[in-house]
C-alpha positions in Angstrom: 107.0 133.1 101.2 108.5 130.1 103.7 105.4 128.1 103.7 104.9 128.7 99.7 108.7 127.2 99.6 108.0 124.5 101.9 105.0 124.0 99.1 106.8 123.9 96.3 109.2 122.0 97.5 107.1 119.2 98.6 105.3 118.9 95.7 108.7 119.1 93.0 107.8 120.8 89.8 104.0 121.4 90.2 103.0 125.1 90.5 100.1 125.5 93.0 99.4 128.7 93.7 96.7 129.3 91.3 94.0 130.2 93.9 93.0 133.6 93.5 94.6 136.1 96.7 91.2 137.8 96.8 89.1 134.3 97.3 90.0 134.6 101.3 88.6 138.1 101.5 85.1 135.9 100.8 85.4 133.5 103.7 83.7 134.0 106.8 86.0 133.6 109.1 89.2 133.1 107.3 91.2 134.4 109.5 90.4 131.4 112.4 93.2 129.0 112.0 92.5 125.3 111.7 95.2 122.9 113.2 95.5 120.2 111.5 97.4 116.0 112.1 98.0 113.9 109.7 98.4 110.5 109.8 100.2 108.1 107.1 103.2 110.5 106.1 105.2 107.8 103.5 102.5 109.1 100.8 100.0 111.1 100.4 100.3 112.1 103.7 103.4 114.1 102.2 101.1 116.3 100.0 98.6 117.1 102.5 101.2 118.5 104.7 102.6 120.2 101.6 98.3 121.6 101.1 98.2 122.5 104.5 101.7 124.7 104.4 100.1 126.5 101.1 96.9 127.3 102.7 95.8 130.7 104.8 95.5 130.5 108.3 96.1 126.4 108.7 99.0 124.4 110.9 100.8 120.8 110.6 101.0 120.9 114.6 101.1 116.9 114.6 102.4 114.4 112.5 101.0 110.6 113.1 102.9 107.8 111.7 103.9 104.1 112.9 107.5 104.5 110.9 109.4 105.9 113.2 111.9 106.8 110.3 109.3 109.1 108.8 109.1 112.1 111.7 113.0 113.7 110.8 112.4 113.9 107.6 109.6 115.1 107.5 110.4 117.5 110.6 113.8 118.6 109.3 111.5 119.6 105.6 109.1 122.0 108.0 111.8 123.9 109.8 113.9 124.1 106.9 110.8 126.4 105.3 110.3 128.0 108.3 107.2 126.1 110.0 106.9 125.1 113.3 108.1 122.0 115.2 105.2 119.3 115.0 104.4 116.9 117.8 104.5 113.6 116.7 102.6 110.3 117.8 102.7 106.5 116.9 99.3 105.9 117.8 96.2 107.9 116.8 94.5 107.5 119.8 96.8 109.4 121.9 96.4 112.0 119.1 93.0 112.5 119.8 93.1 113.6 123.0 94.6 116.7 121.7 92.7 119.0 122.1 94.2 122.0 120.4 94.1 119.7 117.0 91.0 120.4 114.6 90.9 118.6 111.6 92.4 115.1 111.0 93.9 114.4 107.7 94.1 110.8 107.0 96.6 109.0 104.0 96.9 106.1 106.0 96.3 102.1 104.4 92.9 101.6 102.6 92.2 99.3 106.0 92.8 102.2 108.4 90.6 105.1 106.7 86.9 104.2 108.1 88.1 103.3 111.7 90.4 106.2 112.1 87.9 108.7 110.5 85.4 107.1 112.8 87.8 107.6 115.4 88.3 111.5 114.7 84.4 112.4 114.4 83.6 110.7 117.4 86.4 113.3 119.6 85.0 116.2 117.8 87.2 116.5 115.0 86.8 117.3 111.6 88.1 114.7 108.7 89.4 115.2 105.5 90.1 111.6 104.7 91.7 109.9 101.4 90.2 108.0 99.2 88.9 105.3 99.4 86.4 106.2 102.1 86.3 102.5 103.1 87.4 99.5 102.8 84.4 97.5 102.2 80.4 98.7 101.8 79.3 98.5 104.8 82.0 100.8 106.4 81.0 103.3 103.7 77.4 103.2 105.6 79.5 103.9 108.8 81.0 106.8 108.2 77.3 108.3 107.2 76.1 107.5 109.9 78.8 109.0 112.0 79.2 112.1 110.2 75.1 112.8 110.6 75.2 112.2 114.5 78.5 113.6 115.3 78.3 116.8 112.6 82.0 117.1 111.9 83.0 117.6 108.8 83.7 114.9 106.4 85.7 115.7 103.5 86.3 112.2 100.9 89.6 112.5 98.7 88.5 113.2 95.1 90.6 116.0 94.3 89.7 116.6 90.4 85.6 117.1 91.8 87.8 120.6 92.7 89.6 121.4 89.2 88.4 124.0 87.7 87.9 122.0 84.2 85.8 119.6 85.5 83.6 121.7 87.1 83.4 123.7 83.8 83.3 120.6 82.0 79.9 119.6 84.7 78.4 122.7 84.4 78.4 123.1 80.1 77.2 118.9 80.6 74.2 120.3 82.3 73.5 122.8 79.6 73.7 119.8 76.6 76.7 120.7 75.6 77.1 117.2 74.0 73.6 116.7 73.8 72.1 114.0 76.4 75.1 111.7 77.7 75.0 108.5 77.7 78.1 106.8 78.3 81.4 107.1 80.3 84.8 105.6 79.8 87.7 105.4 82.5 91.0 104.2 82.4 94.0 103.8 83.9 97.2 102.7 82.8 100.8 101.8 84.6 104.3 99.6 84.3 104.4 98.1 88.1 106.7 95.7 88.8 106.4 92.4 90.4 105.8 92.1 94.1 107.9 88.7 94.5 107.0 86.3 96.7 106.9 87.2 100.3 109.0 85.9 103.1 108.0 85.9 107.0 110.7 88.1 108.7 111.4 90.0 112.1 109.5 93.6 112.5 112.0 96.3 111.2 112.6 98.1 114.6 111.6 101.6 112.8 108.3 100.0 112.4 105.3 99.2 115.1 103.5 95.9 112.9 100.8 95.9 116.0 99.2 99.9 115.3 100.2 99.1 111.6 97.5 96.3 111.6 95.7 98.5 113.9 91.6 97.0 113.4 92.6 94.2 110.5 92.7 90.7 112.1 96.3 90.1 112.8 98.9 88.3 110.5 102.2 88.0 110.5 104.8 90.4 108.7 106.0 89.8 105.4 108.7 92.2 103.9 106.7 92.3 101.1 103.4 94.5 101.9 104.9 97.9 103.9 104.7 100.2 102.6 102.6 100.4 99.4 102.5 96.6 98.4 99.8 96.4 101.0 97.1 97.6 98.0 96.9 94.5 96.5 96.2 92.1 99.3 91.9 91.8 99.8 93.3 92.1 104.0 94.1 95.7 103.6 93.5 96.9 100.2 91.1 97.3 97.7 93.1 96.7 94.2 93.8 98.8 91.6 90.5 100.0 90.5 90.0 101.6 94.1 93.1 102.6 94.1 93.3 104.8 90.9 90.0 103.6 88.9 88.0 105.4 92.2 89.2 108.9 90.6 87.8 108.6 87.2 85.0 106.5 88.1 84.0 109.0 89.8 83.9 111.8 87.4 82.0 109.6 85.0 79.2 109.1 87.4 79.3 113.2 88.6 78.8 113.6 84.7 76.1 111.1 83.5 74.0 112.5 86.7 73.7 108.5 87.8 73.9 106.8 91.8 73.7 103.3 92.3 73.6 100.8 89.6 71.0 98.3 88.2 74.2 95.6 87.2 77.5 95.2 88.1 80.3 92.8 85.8 83.8 91.9 85.5 86.6 90.6 84.0 90.3 89.8 84.3 92.7 88.9 86.6 96.6 89.1 88.2 98.1 88.3 84.6 101.5 90.1 84.3 103.7 88.3 87.0 103.0 85.1 88.7 103.7 86.4 92.8 101.2 87.3 95.9 99.4 89.8 94.5 95.4 89.0 95.4 93.5 91.4 93.4 94.1 92.3 89.7 96.3 94.0 87.1 94.3 93.8 84.5 90.5 94.6 84.6 87.7 95.7 82.2 84.5 96.5 84.9 81.1 97.8 83.4 78.4 99.4 85.3 74.8 99.8 84.1 72.3 102.5 85.7 69.1 103.3 85.1 67.6 105.6 82.3 69.8 104.2 79.8 73.6 104.8 81.0 76.1 103.1 81.2 80.3 103.2 82.6 82.8 101.1 82.3 86.7 101.3 83.7 89.8 100.1 82.3 93.0 98.8 84.4 95.8 97.9 83.3 98.5 98.1 85.8 101.7 96.7 84.4 101.2 97.6 80.9 100.8 101.1 79.8 100.0 101.9 76.6 98.4 105.4 77.2 94.7 106.5 75.8 94.7 109.8 73.9 98.1 110.1 75.4 97.7 109.9 79.2 97.8 107.3 81.3 94.8 108.1 83.2 91.2 109.8 82.2 87.9 109.0 81.2 86.1 110.5 78.2 82.2 111.6 78.7 80.3 110.7 75.4 76.5 112.1 74.4 74.3 112.5 71.2 76.0 115.6 70.3 80.0 115.2 70.8 82.2 113.9 73.5 84.0 115.4 76.2 87.9 114.2 77.6 88.6 115.0 81.1 91.6 114.6 83.2 93.1 116.2 86.2 95.0 118.7 83.7 92.6 118.9 81.0 89.4 119.1 79.5 88.8 118.8 75.5 85.4 118.8 73.8 85.1 116.5 70.2 82.5 117.0 68.3 80.5 113.6 66.8 83.3 113.2 64.3 85.9 113.8 67.1 87.4 116.8 65.9 88.6 119.0 68.5 86.3 122.0 69.1 88.0 123.5 72.4 91.0 122.6 74.5 91.3 124.2 78.4 94.2 123.4 80.2 94.6 123.6 84.3 96.5 126.8 84.8 98.9 124.4 87.7 99.4 120.5 87.4 98.9 117.8 89.1 100.6 114.7 88.9 98.9 111.7 87.6 100.2 108.1 87.6 103.2 108.6 90.6 102.3 106.7 93.8 101.9 110.2 95.3 99.5 112.4 92.7 101.5 115.6 94.6 99.2 118.7 92.5 97.3 121.3 92.6 94.2 119.9 93.0 95.6 119.1 97.0 95.4 122.9 97.4 91.8 123.2 95.9 90.4 120.6 97.6 92.0 121.5 100.9 91.0 124.7 100.4 86.8 123.5 99.9 87.3 121.2 103.4 88.8 124.8 104.8 85.7 127.1 103.5 83.2 123.9 104.5 84.5 124.3 108.3 85.1 128.0 108.4 82.3 129.2 107.0 79.7 125.6 106.0 80.5 126.0 102.3 79.0 123.2 100.1 81.9 120.0 100.3 83.4 119.5 96.9 83.7 116.1 97.7 81.1 114.7 100.7 80.4 111.1 102.1 77.5 110.3 100.6 78.4 111.5 96.6 81.7 110.1 98.0 80.3 106.7 98.8 78.2 106.1 95.8 81.5 106.3 93.7 83.6 103.9 96.1 80.4 101.5 96.3 81.1 101.6 92.3 84.6 100.2 93.0 83.7 97.5 95.6 80.9 96.2 93.8 83.3 95.7 90.4 85.6 93.6 92.3 83.0 91.4 94.1 81.5 91.0 90.4 85.2 90.0 89.9 85.2 87.9 92.8 82.2 86.1 92.5 82.5 85.3 88.8 79.0 86.3 88.2 77.4 89.3 86.7 75.6 91.0 89.9 71.7 92.6 90.0 72.3 95.8 92.2 69.2 96.9 94.7 69.7 100.5 93.4 68.3 101.8 96.9 70.4 100.2 99.0 73.2 99.0 97.2 73.4 95.9 98.0 73.6 92.2 95.4 70.3 90.5 95.6 71.9 87.5 93.2 75.1 86.5 94.8 76.0 85.1 98.4 79.8 85.4 97.6 79.7 88.7 96.7 78.0 89.8 99.6 80.3 88.2 101.8 82.5 90.9 100.9 80.2 93.7 102.2 81.6 94.1 105.5 84.6 92.3 107.8 85.9 90.8 110.2 88.1 93.0 113.1 90.4 92.7 115.5 88.9 92.1 118.5 88.8 95.5 120.3 89.4 97.8 117.1 85.5 97.4 115.4 84.4 101.2 115.0 81.6 103.0 117.4 79.1 104.1 115.6 76.6 104.1 118.0 
């Protein structure tokens, strides 16, 4: 009960415990405890700690962050709710030397995602990696290579793939409930404020700026980057399309049954505020696929007019009807737009806040644990996650290059724009390039 109380406090106002207790009896080795470390505790890492606490025979035994202030807050919550005190680390390289750690949950800034996951797999750990799985397409390729070489379980945090209503919708789409599917439309809206004009200032005494930068080439510290606004800078982040668009675009691609697009276009810019934000607060990206299918994503980060009463979601269009999906519901429409059926998740998940905590975290983590213990199929493996993440990268590459991109469907690489292909990989700080061999 203490573990469950902790998770409820971590995930305020959301009921997480809809996983049937009987499911554990079907897990081979369900009594085998999995010891976790969680890296990155100022955002999504809090959802990871809560989901681990809500899972049977799983414990958080180590915490890792470059912000020294965060440990006391997380440790206090854990201890108040009967959980054992976790060992703390500033440097993930030291953490990975701990042989008692079985799995690493990663919720760091994007530029750390793939390098840290590669380090962990090389150290013999299984990895639960938040989306996007990579800062650039080359890192996605590297993740696949290292996972195959090491045999580590690598789950990617596209949590909606574990939503019962979304799983049911996919089954019914395959059975033809809306006929032949041909179009997916995804959206995200919010009211983000201005990030202003950053100033170079001394590094705060609570922050290890060297380790925060890690694999990225060094920059002098500015006061509007840490802890969230790094999302909007190419050096560390991947923009709103990868920060939030990825979830619904992944669902659209899953529903359409497509892999790598043949053509990518994008339009948009930083329109709402004039500040340091380098990516796009307004973007419409479109993707065409073989077989006469397409999907599009519309992101409006600073002007929140919901669609279908939702700040985020996706519609899947077919020859006999439409399905609307979000993290919490599935709605089936006929060709006239009349609702035929609506099904809601038994336990809810947040949608447009900066942590996104909810029931899907527990479902998705349980799938990761099942994969570790009994070899269950991952809801979001690296091969599938890379395809969806690549789509988002290609959207940004099309926007940055100002061209309609023609894509090689075997490699995913751009065939008609050297400017776009310059964004395929990145430079690394000396000594920090991931070891893929």
